[in-house]
C-alpha positions as a Markdown table, in Angstrom:
| # | Residue | x | y | z |
|---|---|---|---|---|
| 1 | Met | -0.2 | -0.3 | 0.0 |
| 2 | Asn | 1.2 | 3.1 | -1.0 |
| 3 | Glu | 1.0 | 6.2 | 1.7 |
| 4 | Ile | -1.7 | 8.3 | 1.6 |
| 5 | Gly | -0.4 | 11.6 | -1.5 |
| 6 | Ser | 2.0 | 9.3 | -3.0 |
| 7 | Val | 2.2 | 8.4 | -6.7 |
| 8 | Asp | 2.6 | 5.0 | -8.3 |
| 9 | Pro | 5.5 | 5.3 | -11.1 |
| 10 | Arg | 4.7 | 2.1 | -12.7 |
| 11 | Pro | 2.4 | 3.9 | -15.5 |
| 12 | Leu | 5.1 | 6.5 | -16.0 |
| 13 | Val | 7.6 | 3.9 | -16.8 |
| 14 | Leu | 5.0 | 1.9 | -18.8 |
| 15 | Gly | 4.6 | 5.3 | -20.9 |
| 16 | Met | 8.1 | 6.0 | -21.7 |
| 17 | Lys | 8.8 | 2.4 | -23.0 |
| 18 | Arg | 6.0 | 2.4 | -25.3 |
| 19 | Ala | 7.6 | 5.8 | -26.9 |
| 20 | Val | 11.0 | 4.3 | -27.4 |
| 21 | Leu | 9.5 | 1.0 | -28.9 |
| 22 | Leu | 7.5 | 3.8 | -31.8 |
| 23 | Thr | 10.5 | 5.5 | -31.9 |
| 24 | Ile | 12.8 | 2.7 | -32.7 |
| 25 | Val | 10.3 | 1.4 | -35.3 |
| 26 | Phe | 10.0 | 4.7 | -36.7 |
| 27 | Leu | 13.6 | 4.3 | -37.6 |
| 28 | Leu | 13.6 | 1.2 | -38.7 |
| 29 | Leu | 10.6 | 2.1 | -41.7 |
| 30 | Ala | 12.7 | 5.1 | -42.1 |
| 31 | Gly | 15.5 | 3.9 | -42.9 |
| 32 | Leu | 14.3 | 1.0 | -44.9 |
| 33 | Ala | 12.4 | 3.3 | -47.0 |
| 34 | Ala | 15.6 | 5.5 | -47.4 |
| 35 | Gly | 17.4 | 2.2 | -48.5 |
| 36 | Leu | 14.7 | 1.4 | -51.1 |
| 37 | Ala | 14.8 | 4.8 | -52.6 |
| 38 | Trp | 18.3 | 4.7 | -52.7 |
| 39 | Phe | 18.2 | 1.4 | -54.5 |
| 40 | His | 15.9 | 2.6 | -57.2 |
| 41 | Phe | 16.9 | 6.0 | -57.6 |
| 42 | Val | 20.9 | 5.9 | -57.7 |
| 43 | Tyr | 22.0 | 2.3 | -57.4 |
| 44 | Lys | 19.5 | 0.9 | -60.1 |
| 45 | Pro | 20.0 | 3.9 | -62.7 |
| 46 | Glu | 23.9 | 3.6 | -62.5 |
| 47 | Met | 23.4 | 0.1 | -62.7 |
| 48 | Ile | 21.1 | 0.3 | -65.8 |
| 49 | Arg | 23.8 | 3.0 | -67.4 |
| 50 | Gly | 26.5 | 0.7 | -66.9 |
| 51 | Phe | 25.1 | -2.0 | -68.7 |
| 52 | Ile | 24.2 | 0.1 | -71.2 |
| 53 | Ala | 28.0 | 1.2 | -71.5 |
| 54 | Ala | 29.5 | -1.7 | -71.4 |
| 55 | Ala | 26.7 | -3.3 | -74.2 |
| 56 | Pro | 28.1 | -2.8 | -77.9 |
| 57 | Gln | 27.0 | 0.5 | -79.3 |
| 58 | Pro | 25.1 | 0.1 | -82.9 |
| 59 | Val | 26.9 | 1.7 | -86.0 |
| 60 | Ser | 24.5 | 3.8 | -88.1 |
| 61 | Thr | 25.5 | 4.3 | -92.0 |
| 62 | Val | 25.0 | 7.9 | -93.0 |
| 63 | Ala | 26.0 | 10.3 | -95.8 |
| 64 | Val | 28.0 | 13.5 | -95.1 |
| 65 | Gly | 28.9 | 17.0 | -96.5 |
| 66 | Glu | 31.5 | 19.3 | -95.7 |
| 67 | Ala | 31.3 | 22.9 | -94.3 |
| 68 | Lys | 32.6 | 25.2 | -97.5 |
| 69 | Gln | 33.2 | 28.8 | -97.6 |
| 70 | Asp | 31.4 | 30.7 | -100.4 |
| 71 | Glu | 31.2 | 34.2 | -101.3 |
| 72 | Trp | 27.5 | 35.5 | -100.5 |
| 73 | Leu | 26.1 | 38.8 | -101.7 |
| 74 | Pro | 23.9 | 40.3 | -99.1 |
| 75 | Arg | 20.3 | 39.9 | -99.7 |
| 76 | Ala | 17.3 | 41.5 | -98.3 |
| 77 | Pro | 14.7 | 38.6 | -98.4 |
| 78 | Ala | 10.8 | 39.4 | -99.6 |
| 79 | Ile | 7.9 | 37.7 | -100.7 |
| 80 | Gly | 6.2 | 39.6 | -103.7 |
| 81 | Thr | 3.2 | 38.9 | -106.3 |
| 82 | Phe | 3.5 | 39.0 | -109.9 |
| 83 | Arg | 1.3 | 41.2 | -112.3 |
| 84 | Ala | 1.3 | 41.8 | -115.8 |
| 85 | Val | 2.9 | 45.0 | -117.3 |
| 86 | Lys | -0.4 | 45.3 | -119.2 |
| 87 | Gly | -3.3 | 42.9 | -118.2 |
| 88 | Val | -6.9 | 44.0 | -118.9 |
| 89 | Asp | -10.4 | 41.9 | -119.2 |
| 90 | Val | -11.5 | 42.8 | -122.7 |
| 91 | Ala | -15.2 | 44.2 | -122.4 |
| 92 | Pro | -17.9 | 46.0 | -124.6 |
| 93 | Gln | -19.0 | 49.4 | -124.7 |
| 94 | Ala | -22.1 | 48.7 | -126.4 |
| 95 | Ala | -24.5 | 46.2 | -125.7 |
| 96 | Gly | -26.1 | 43.3 | -128.1 |
| 97 | Val | -25.7 | 39.7 | -129.0 |
| 98 | Ile | -22.7 | 38.1 | -130.3 |
| 99 | Val | -22.9 | 36.9 | -133.7 |
| 100 | Gln | -19.2 | 35.8 | -134.1 |
| 101 | Ile | -16.0 | 35.1 | -131.9 |
| 102 | Gly | -12.6 | 35.2 | -133.8 |
| 103 | Phe | -10.1 | 33.8 | -131.0 |
| 104 | Glu | -9.7 | 30.3 | -129.1 |
| 105 | Ser | -8.8 | 30.1 | -125.3 |
| 106 | Gly | -5.1 | 31.1 | -124.3 |
| 107 | Gln | -4.5 | 32.2 | -127.3 |
| 108 | Asp | -1.5 | 34.8 | -128.4 |
| 109 | Val | -2.9 | 38.0 | -130.2 |
| 110 | Lys | -1.4 | 41.0 | -131.8 |
| 111 | Gln | -2.8 | 44.5 | -131.0 |
| 112 | Gly | -5.9 | 45.5 | -133.3 |
| 113 | Gly | -7.0 | 41.5 | -133.9 |
| 114 | Ala | -10.6 | 41.0 | -133.8 |
| 115 | Leu | -11.9 | 39.1 | -131.1 |
| 116 | Val | -15.8 | 39.5 | -131.0 |
| 117 | Gln | -18.2 | 40.8 | -133.4 |
| 118 | Ile | -21.6 | 42.0 | -131.4 |
| 119 | Asp | -25.1 | 42.4 | -133.5 |
| 120 | Asp | -24.6 | 45.7 | -135.7 |
| 121 | Thr | -27.1 | 45.4 | -138.3 |
| 122 | Val | -29.3 | 48.0 | -137.0 |
| 123 | Glu | -26.6 | 50.3 | -136.8 |
| 124 | Gln | -25.5 | 49.7 | -140.3 |
| 125 | Ala | -28.6 | 50.6 | -142.0 |
| 126 | Asp | -28.9 | 53.7 | -139.8 |
| 127 | Leu | -25.5 | 54.4 | -141.2 |
| 128 | Lys | -26.9 | 53.7 | -144.6 |
| 129 | Ala | -29.8 | 56.5 | -143.8 |
| 130 | Asn | -27.5 | 58.9 | -142.2 |
| 131 | Leu | -25.3 | 58.5 | -145.4 |
| 132 | Ala | -28.1 | 59.6 | -147.8 |
| 133 | Thr | -29.5 | 62.6 | -145.0 |
| 134 | Leu | -25.6 | 63.9 | -145.7 |
| 135 | Arg | -25.5 | 63.4 | -149.3 |
| 136 | Asn | -28.7 | 65.3 | -149.4 |
| 137 | Ala | -27.4 | 67.9 | -147.2 |
| 138 | Glu | -24.2 | 68.3 | -149.5 |
| 139 | Leu | -26.3 | 68.8 | -152.3 |
| 140 | Ala | -28.5 | 71.5 | -150.6 |
| 141 | Leu | -25.7 | 73.3 | -149.3 |
| 142 | Glu | -23.6 | 73.2 | -153.1 |
| 143 | Arg | -27.0 | 74.6 | -154.4 |
| 144 | Gln | -27.3 | 77.6 | -151.7 |
| 145 | Arg | -23.5 | 78.5 | -152.4 |
| 146 | Thr | -24.6 | 79.2 | -156.2 |
| 147 | Leu | -27.8 | 81.3 | -155.5 |
| 148 | Val | -25.4 | 83.5 | -152.8 |
| 149 | Gly | -23.3 | 83.9 | -155.7 |
| 150 | Ser | -26.0 | 85.2 | -158.1 |
| 151 | Ala | -27.7 | 87.2 | -155.1 |
| 152 | Ala | -30.9 | 84.9 | -155.3 |
| 153 | Thr | -30.8 | 83.8 | -151.7 |
| 154 | Thr | -30.1 | 85.4 | -148.5 |
| 155 | Lys | -27.3 | 84.8 | -146.0 |
| 156 | Ala | -29.3 | 82.9 | -143.6 |
| 157 | Asn | -30.3 | 80.4 | -146.0 |
| 158 | Leu | -26.7 | 79.5 | -146.8 |
| 159 | Asp | -25.7 | 79.2 | -142.9 |
| 160 | Ala | -28.9 | 76.6 | -142.8 |
| 161 | Ala | -27.6 | 74.5 | -145.4 |
| 162 | Val | -24.2 | 74.3 | -143.8 |
| 163 | Ser | -25.6 | 73.7 | -140.2 |
| 164 | Ala | -27.7 | 70.7 | -142.0 |
| 165 | Arg | -24.2 | 69.3 | -143.8 |
| 166 | Asp | -22.7 | 69.4 | -140.5 |
| 167 | Gln | -25.7 | 67.3 | -138.3 |
| 168 | Gly | -25.9 | 64.7 | -140.6 |
| 169 | Ser | -21.8 | 64.2 | -140.5 |
| 170 | Ala | -21.9 | 64.0 | -136.9 |
| 171 | Gln | -24.9 | 61.3 | -137.3 |
| 172 | Val | -22.4 | 59.7 | -139.8 |
| 173 | Asp | -19.4 | 59.6 | -137.1 |
| 174 | Arg | -21.9 | 58.6 | -134.7 |
| 175 | Thr | -23.0 | 55.9 | -136.3 |
| 176 | Arg | -19.8 | 54.8 | -137.1 |
| 177 | Ala | -18.8 | 54.8 | -133.9 |
| 178 | Leu | -21.2 | 52.7 | -132.7 |
| 179 | Ile | -20.3 | 50.1 | -135.2 |
| 180 | Ala | -16.9 | 50.3 | -134.2 |
| 181 | Gln | -17.7 | 49.4 | -130.5 |
| 182 | Lys | -19.6 | 46.4 | -131.5 |
| 183 | Arg | -16.3 | 45.6 | -133.1 |
| 184 | Ile | -13.9 | 44.5 | -130.1 |
| 185 | Val | -10.4 | 44.0 | -131.2 |
| 186 | Ala | -6.9 | 43.4 | -129.2 |
| 187 | Pro | -6.0 | 47.1 | -127.4 |
| 188 | Phe | -2.3 | 45.5 | -126.9 |
| 189 | Ser | -0.9 | 42.2 | -128.1 |
| 190 | Gly | -0.3 | 39.3 | -125.6 |
| 191 | Arg | -2.0 | 36.2 | -124.7 |
| 192 | Leu | -5.3 | 35.5 | -124.2 |
| 193 | Gly | -7.4 | 33.8 | -120.8 |
| 194 | Leu | -10.3 | 31.8 | -120.9 |
| 195 | Arg | -13.7 | 32.5 | -123.4 |
| 196 | Arg | -16.3 | 33.5 | -120.7 |
| 197 | Val | -18.9 | 34.1 | -123.6 |
| 198 | Asp | -20.6 | 32.1 | -126.5 |
| 199 | Val | -22.2 | 33.0 | -129.7 |
| 200 | Gly | -25.7 | 34.0 | -129.3 |
| 201 | Gln | -25.1 | 35.6 | -125.9 |
| 202 | Tyr | -26.3 | 38.8 | -124.8 |
| 203 | Val | -24.1 | 40.7 | -123.3 |
| 204 | Ser | -24.5 | 44.3 | -121.7 |
| 205 | Pro | -21.7 | 47.0 | -121.1 |
| 206 | Gly | -18.8 | 46.4 | -119.3 |
| 207 | Thr | -19.2 | 42.2 | -119.5 |
| 208 | Ala | -15.9 | 40.7 | -119.2 |
| 209 | Leu | -15.6 | 38.5 | -122.7 |
| 210 | Val | -12.1 | 37.4 | -122.2 |
| 211 | Thr | -8.8 | 38.2 | -120.0 |
| 212 | Leu | -5.6 | 39.7 | -122.3 |
| 213 | Gln | -2.0 | 39.8 | -120.1 |
| 214 | Gln | 1.1 | 40.8 | -121.6 |
| 215 | Leu | 3.7 | 38.5 | -120.7 |
| 216 | Asp | 6.8 | 39.8 | -121.5 |
| 217 | Pro | 8.4 | 41.7 | -119.4 |
| 218 | Met | 6.8 | 41.1 | -116.0 |
| 219 | Phe | 6.6 | 43.3 | -113.2 |
| 220 | Ile | 6.5 | 41.7 | -109.5 |
| 221 | Asp | 5.4 | 43.6 | -106.2 |
| 222 | Phe | 6.7 | 42.7 | -103.2 |
| 223 | Pro | 6.9 | 44.9 | -99.6 |
| 224 | Met | 10.0 | 45.6 | -97.9 |
| 225 | Pro | 10.2 | 47.1 | -94.4 |
| 226 | Glu | 11.0 | 51.2 | -93.9 |
| 227 | Gln | 14.4 | 50.0 | -92.0 |
| 228 | Arg | 15.4 | 48.8 | -95.3 |
| 229 | Leu | 14.1 | 52.1 | -97.8 |
| 230 | Gly | 17.8 | 53.3 | -97.6 |
| 231 | Asp | 19.3 | 50.9 | -98.7 |
| 232 | Leu | 17.2 | 50.5 | -102.0 |
| 233 | Lys | 17.2 | 52.1 | -105.3 |
| 234 | Val | 16.4 | 52.0 | -108.8 |
| 235 | Gly | 18.2 | 49.6 | -110.9 |
| 236 | Gln | 19.2 | 47.3 | -108.2 |
| 237 | Val | 19.7 | 43.1 | -109.3 |
| 238 | Ile | 17.0 | 41.2 | -107.9 |
| 239 | Glu | 16.5 | 37.6 | -107.5 |
| 240 | Val | 13.4 | 35.4 | -107.8 |
| 241 | Glu | 12.4 | 31.9 | -107.0 |
| 242 | Val | 9.3 | 30.3 | -107.8 |
| 243 | Asp | 7.6 | 27.3 | -106.5 |
| 244 | Ala | 6.7 | 26.2 | -110.3 |
| 245 | Tyr | 10.5 | 25.7 | -111.3 |
| 246 | Pro | 12.4 | 24.7 | -108.2 |
| 247 | Gly | 16.1 | 25.5 | -108.5 |
| 248 | Glu | 15.3 | 28.3 | -111.1 |
| 249 | Lys | 16.2 | 31.5 | -110.3 |
| 250 | Phe | 14.8 | 34.8 | -112.4 |
| 251 | Thr | 17.1 | 37.3 | -112.5 |
| 252 | Gly | 16.0 | 41.2 | -112.9 |
| 253 | Lys | 16.0 | 44.8 | -111.5 |
| 254 | Ile | 14.2 | 47.2 | -109.4 |
| 255 | Gly | 11.9 | 49.8 | -111.7 |
| 256 | Ser | 10.6 | 51.6 | -109.2 |
| 257 | Ile | 9.7 | 52.3 | -105.4 |
| 258 | Asp | 6.5 | 53.6 | -104.2 |
| 259 | Ala | 6.0 | 57.0 | -103.1 |
| 260 | Arg | 4.7 | 56.1 | -100.0 |
| 261 | Val | 5.2 | 54.1 | -96.7 |
| 262 | Ser | 2.2 | 52.4 | -95.5 |
| 263 | Ala | 0.9 | 53.8 | -92.0 |
| 264 | Glu | -0.4 | 50.2 | -91.2 |
| 265 | Thr | 2.3 | 48.0 | -92.1 |
| 266 | Arg | 5.0 | 50.4 | -92.1 |
| 267 | Asn | 6.3 | 48.8 | -95.7 |
| 268 | Val | 7.2 | 50.4 | -98.9 |
| 269 | Ile | 5.8 | 48.7 | -101.7 |
| 270 | Val | 8.9 | 47.7 | -104.5 |
| 271 | Arg | 8.1 | 47.0 | -108.3 |
| 272 | Gly | 10.6 | 44.8 | -109.8 |
| 273 | Glu | 11.1 | 44.1 | -113.9 |
| 274 | Ile | 11.9 | 40.8 | -114.9 |
| 275 | Ala | 12.6 | 39.4 | -118.7 |
| 276 | Asn | 9.8 | 36.3 | -119.6 |
| 277 | Val | 10.8 | 35.9 | -122.9 |
| 278 | Gln | 10.1 | 32.4 | -122.2 |
| 279 | Gln | 6.7 | 33.4 | -120.4 |
| 280 | Lys | 7.3 | 30.5 | -117.9 |
| 281 | Leu | 5.8 | 33.4 | -115.1 |
| 282 | Arg | 2.2 | 34.4 | -114.8 |
| 283 | Pro | 0.1 | 37.1 | -113.2 |
| 284 | Gly | -0.7 | 36.1 | -109.9 |
| 285 | Met | 2.4 | 33.9 | -109.3 |
| 286 | Phe | 4.2 | 33.9 | -105.8 |
| 287 | Gly | 7.6 | 34.5 | -105.6 |
| 288 | Asn | 10.5 | 34.2 | -103.6 |
| 289 | Val | 12.7 | 37.6 | -103.5 |
| 290 | Gly | 16.1 | 38.6 | -102.6 |
| 291 | Val | 17.4 | 42.4 | -103.0 |
| 292 | Leu | 21.3 | 42.2 | -104.0 |
| 293 | Ile | 22.6 | 44.9 | -101.5 |
| 294 | Gly | 26.1 | 45.9 | -100.5 |
| 295 | Ala | 29.3 | 44.0 | -101.5 |
| 296 | Ala | 30.2 | 40.1 | -100.9 |
| 297 | Arg | 31.0 | 38.8 | -97.9 |
| 298 | Ser | 32.9 | 35.3 | -96.7 |
| 299 | Val | 30.5 | 32.7 | -95.4 |
| 300 | Val | 30.5 | 29.3 | -94.0 |
| 301 | Thr | 27.5 | 26.9 | -95.7 |
| 302 | Val | 26.1 | 23.3 | -95.2 |
| 303 | Pro | 23.6 | 21.8 | -97.6 |
| 304 | Arg | 20.5 | 22.1 | -96.4 |
| 305 | Thr | 19.2 | 18.8 | -95.6 |
| 306 | Ala | 22.2 | 18.7 | -92.7 |
| 307 | Val | 20.2 | 21.1 | -90.3 |
| 308 | Ser | 17.7 | 19.9 | -87.9 |
| 309 | Phe | 15.4 | 23.0 | -87.3 |
| 310 | Ser | 13.7 | 23.3 | -84.0 |
| 311 | Leu | 12.2 | 25.8 | -81.3 |
| 312 | Tyr | 14.9 | 25.1 | -79.2 |
| 313 | Gly | 17.4 | 26.3 | -81.8 |
| 314 | Asp | 18.9 | 24.7 | -84.9 |
| 315 | Ser | 21.2 | 21.9 | -85.1 |
| 316 | Val | 23.8 | 19.7 | -86.9 |
| 317 | Tyr | 25.3 | 16.5 | -86.1 |
| 318 | Val | 29.4 | 16.9 | -86.9 |
| 319 | Val | 31.2 | 13.7 | -87.4 |
| 320 | Ala | 34.6 | 13.2 | -86.1 |
| 321 | Pro | 36.9 | 10.1 | -85.5 |
| 322 | Asp | 35.6 | 7.9 | -82.4 |
| 323 | Pro | 38.9 | 7.5 | -79.8 |
| 324 | Lys | 37.3 | 4.5 | -78.9 |
| 325 | Ala | 37.1 | 2.7 | -82.2 |
| 326 | Gly | 39.4 | 2.1 | -84.9 |
| 327 | Gly | 38.8 | 1.4 | -88.3 |
| 328 | Asp | 36.4 | 3.9 | -90.2 |
| 329 | Val | 33.9 | 4.2 | -86.9 |
| 330 | Leu | 33.0 | 7.6 | -86.4 |
| 331 | Gln | 31.3 | 9.6 | -83.6 |
| 332 | Ala | 28.3 | 12.2 | -84.3 |
| 333 | Glu | 28.5 | 15.1 | -81.9 |
| 334 | Arg | 25.0 | 16.8 | -81.8 |
| 335 | Arg | 26.1 | 20.8 | -82.2 |
| 336 | Phe | 23.8 | 23.9 | -82.0 |
| 337 | Val | 24.3 | 26.3 | -84.9 |
| 338 | Arg | 22.9 | 29.7 | -85.7 |
| 339 | Thr | 21.7 | 29.9 | -89.5 |
| 340 | Gly | 21.8 | 33.2 | -91.8 |
| 341 | Asp | 20.8 | 33.1 | -94.9 |
| 342 | Thr | 19.1 | 30.2 | -97.6 |
| 343 | Arg | 20.5 | 30.0 | -101.4 |
| 344 | Gly | 19.2 | 27.0 | -103.1 |
| 345 | Glu | 20.5 | 23.8 | -101.5 |
| 346 | Ser | 22.8 | 25.6 | -98.8 |
| 347 | Val | 22.5 | 27.1 | -95.7 |
| 348 | Ala | 24.9 | 30.0 | -94.4 |
| 349 | Ile | 25.8 | 29.3 | -90.5 |
| 350 | Ser | 27.3 | 32.1 | -88.8 |
| 351 | Glu | 28.6 | 30.4 | -85.4 |
| 352 | Gly | 28.8 | 27.0 | -84.5 |
| 353 | Leu | 30.7 | 25.5 | -87.3 |
| 354 | Lys | 34.3 | 26.0 | -88.9 |
| 355 | Val | 35.6 | 25.7 | -92.7 |
| 356 | Gly | 36.4 | 21.9 | -93.1 |
| 357 | Glu | 34.3 | 20.3 | -90.5 |
| 358 | Arg | 32.1 | 17.5 | -91.8 |
| 359 | Val | 28.3 | 17.1 | -90.9 |
| 360 | Val | 25.8 | 14.2 | -91.6 |
| 361 | Thr | 23.3 | 15.4 | -94.0 |
| 362 | Glu | 21.3 | 12.1 | -94.4 |
| 363 | Gly | 20.2 | 9.6 | -91.5 |
| 364 | Gln | 20.3 | 11.9 | -88.5 |
| 365 | Ile | 16.8 | 11.1 | -87.7 |
| 366 | Arg | 18.4 | 7.7 | -85.8 |
| 367 | Leu | 21.0 | 9.5 | -84.1 |
| 368 | Gln | 22.2 | 10.7 | -81.1 |
| 369 | Pro | 24.3 | 12.4 | -79.4 |
| 370 | Gly | 27.7 | 10.6 | -79.4 |
| 371 | Ala | 26.2 | 8.0 | -81.5 |
| 372 | Arg | 28.7 | 5.8 | -83.7 |
| 373 | Val | 28.3 | 6.7 | -87.4 |
| 374 | Lys | 29.7 | 5.1 | -91.0 |
| 375 | Ile | 30.3 | 6.6 | -93.5 |
| 376 | Gly | 28.3 | 5.2 | -96.6 |
| 377 | Thr | 29.2 | 5.4 | -100.3 |
| 378 | Gly | 26.9 | 8.0 | -101.9 |
| 379 | Ala | 23.3 | 8.7 | -100.9 |
| 380 | Leu | 22.0 | 6.1 | -98.5 |
| 381 | Ala | 19.7 | 3.8 | -100.7 |
| 382 | Gly | 15.9 | 5.0 | -99.9 |
| 383 | Ala | 16.3 | 8.1 | -97.9 |
| 384 | Pro | 14.3 | 11.3 | -98.6 |
| 385 | Asn | 15.9 | 13.6 | -100.0 |
| 386 | Thr | 13.8 | 16.1 | -97.6 |
| 387 | Leu | 14.5 | 18.6 | -94.7 |
| 388 | Pro | 14.7 | 17.2 | -91.5 |
| 389 | Arg | 11.9 | 18.3 | -88.9 |
| 390 | Glu | 12.1 | 17.8 | -85.1 |
């Protein structure tokens, strides 16, 4: 029996033992968890990397090209649209029914060549009547002149006869003008488009009958930013490429520069002139324009297929001897570069590459940094000649 007022220590000792036991269990579980985490996140990845390093790496066959030094003229790029020096929709001034069509779609015509004839039978009849009236007025005028000479008539009668003759002449000229308006001719030499009307069709004034375009030379209009206005001059050489003829360049010159800069786009419209003797270019075609500005400069160039373009930066695979392997086995190193202008199948590299270094031009889609590669003989069999994309 405890004395009155004393405390039994056994519950306190029991609680302390339980706390110690729980602490030990917690430490054991924490150590086990830490060991599992170390195994999964440290030891296991290192073990996998060791296995990968020990395993033989596959050798990929690639095609390579050499970085070269070229002399390029600085170019100001732009996008333009071709238009004809002369181009119209041939349309009548007078209404009527078409009785004859004197051309075929796509035909070349000379200036003044007959295209469409509109029915003019009424005007032809009016012309005969007006010619008869004119002859009668001329005879009356001659009689009045004779009578005036013999003082048998008044000066007023002579003046009236002159006025009647002039009115008859004007009516004849008016009728002949109406007849001429119903005979549609080519206003200039060029190539016709597709025929839009048929014989027997009624046409009103302004109805488009066919298009007529003068195809040689051609204009190309393209915008340039106002910052380039000081570099642009009439007579500067331009080079144009079109999708219809890949790899072919059309050379021309700047013919004129617009007198104002657009307040909306801050661009000035430039018009180039290009010879089109073979008539390959057509109005409305899209063209990639390059204005040659300044003196030539040296640049490092590589084939376009060697550059991988991505949002994170442009890169190439540079091949160099693999110190761990002998023979003709090389190692591919991925290197980020800064690209410049593009000319045909070549790209200028302003940073990241030196002249003489070899870059992979085909087969880089299968490569990883540090991969072993082998140069194939010629182009890869079945490899598409397209630009790599990421």
